[in-house]
N, C-alpha and C positions, 0 to 999 in steps of 0.2 A: 495662025491657028494655035490654040494652046495645046500642050501635050496632055494626053489622057493620063489620069491618075489611077486607072484600073490596075489591080495587083495580080492579075492572072498571068500565066506563062505566056511568053511571046508566041505569035502565030507560028504553026508548024512544029512546035516542041512536042516531044512524046508525052502522052498523058502521065500524070503522077500517080502514086499509089492511091487506092481508094481509102475512104475513111476506115472501113473495117480492117484493111490491110495495115493501116497505120496503127490501129489499136492492137492488132496481133503483134506487130513488131515491137511495140512499147511494153508488152507484157513481160514481167520478170521471167527469166529462164530458170532452169534447174540444172544443177550439176549432179554427178553420180551420187554424192553423199545425200543430197536433199531428196533425190528419187528413192534411195534406199530407206531413208528416215521416214518418209511418208508411207512407203509401201509397208514397212514393219508396223506402223501405227494402224493401218487399215487391216493388215493380217490379224493383229491382236484384237481388233474390234469386231471383225466379221468372221474370223477364222480363215485359215489359208484356203481350204477347199471352197469356202463360200465367197471368195474374192475373185473377180474376173479382171482382165486387163482393162475393161471398160470402167470398172470401179476405181482402179488405180489412176487411169487417165482423168477421171472426173475429180478425184481428190487432189490431183496435181494441177488441174486446170490446163491440161495439154491434150494433144491427140495421142492415140496409141502409138503412132509412128514415132512420136517424139521420145517415148519411153524406149522403144527399140533402138534408138540412137545410143542409149547407154547400156542396155542389157539385152540378152536374147529372149527373155521372157520372165514370167513371174517365178519360175523354178530357179532361175539364176539369182533373183532377188532373195529368195528363201535361202539358197545355199550361202550367199554372202552374209546374211544375217546370222545363220546358225554357226558358220565358221567364226564369225566375230565373237560370239558368246563363248564357244568352245576354246578358241585360241587364248582368250583371256584367262580361262580356268587353267589350261595346261601351262600357261606362262608361270603361274604360281608354283606349279609342281617342279619347275626347273630352277627356281631361285635357290641360292645357297642354303637359306634357312630351312628349306624343305628337303634338302638332300644330305645334310650332315648335321651332327649333333644328337642330343638325346631324342629318342623317338617321340616322346610326348610333346616336346618343343616343336618338332617337325610337324606333327599332326595339328597342333594349335596354329602354327603358321599357315598351313594349308587352309584350315577352317577360316581364319581371319582374312586371308587373301581371297578366298572365295566370296566372302561377304563384300569385300571391296570391289571385286570384279563384277559382282551382281549389281552393286550400286552404280558403277561406272557404265555398265552396258545393260541397264535394266530392261529396256524394250526388247533387246535381242535375247537376253536370258529368259524373259517372259515367253517369247515365242518358242525358244528351245524347249521349255518345259511343257509346251502344249502340243508338240508334234506327236503323232501316233504311228509313224512308220508306214503311211499310206503311199509314199513315193520313194524312189531310189535316194533322193536327197535326204529325206527324213530318216530312212533306214541307216544311211551312212552316219548321220548325226547321232542316232541312238547308239550305234556301235561305239562311237567316240565317247559318248557319255558312260557307257559300260566300262570302257577302258579307264576313265577317270575314277569310277567307282572301285575298280580293282586296285588302283593305286592307293586309294584310301584304305580299303580293306587290308592290303598288304602292310600298311603302316600299323594298323590296329593289331594285326597278327604278329608283327615284330614286337610290338609293345607287350603282348601277352607272353611271348617267348622269353623276353628279357625280364619279366616280372614287374614291369612298369604299369601294366593294365591287368586287372583282376582276371583270373583264368576262366571264370564262368561266362565271360563275354564272348558272344559269337562275332567274329570280325566283320562278316558280311552284314549282319543285322546292325551292328554298331555303326558301321559306315553309312548305311541307309538312314538310320535314325539321326545321326549328326547332320548329314547333308539334306535330309528331309526338312530339318529345322531351317537350314539356310534357304532352301528352295521356297519355303512358305513365305519368305519375305516379299516375294513378288506380288503377293495378294494385298499387302497393305503398306509397304514402305514406299515413300515418295521422297526423292531428294529435295532439299530445301525446306524440309519440315523441322521439327524441334530437335531431331537427332541427326548428326552428320554421320557419314559412312564409317569413320574411325570409331566414333562412339558406339555405333551399332555393332561393329565387329567386336568391340570389347565386351558388350553386353552378351552377345552370343557365346563368346569364349568363356565368360564367367559361368553362364548357365550350363554349358557343355562340360566344363572341366572342374568346376567347383560346386555346382548345384545350387539349390535354393536354401538348404538347411543351414541354420546357424549352429556351429559346434559348441 
């Protein structure tokens, strides 16, 4: 008798995985970074309050339980994103060029560094600028933003006291105006366009510290 050429499992073997299980097993997984990246994109598109865990699972192509493997919930994803944006900004304030030397040079360094941080962490900074304090995570982020604003205002105040900045400038208003210009970049700047981050930072610094008028 000739041997059978059938390719199935031997009699008595346990059944193999179903076709649907094999498809699930072959689907690319997500690590913590890709979960955060996708979540931030969806938050920016739909708004944090308007995004559910079901929305995030759908965008990732996974079940909700797969997301919980990485984080405790969407508020944890929000916290991670806002901290990433704020940590990048505060890192600039701790650099030597921001803490020593002429005050105008320090202020310009912080301004330029903030532009570079925004370009590097654009989705996270975009989300930061859209929070309204509706949750404890958002309120904490807003307080850290106010701390950054106070750092800038103190630099302007020091410049006024030293005579490096005109005395009729209100330090708080000047800080808000300077960094309002930086914050507006999230509305139109996209990395990979015609202007790189260093060039963008230079353009912002020129407008802020030299103005548009030709002497």
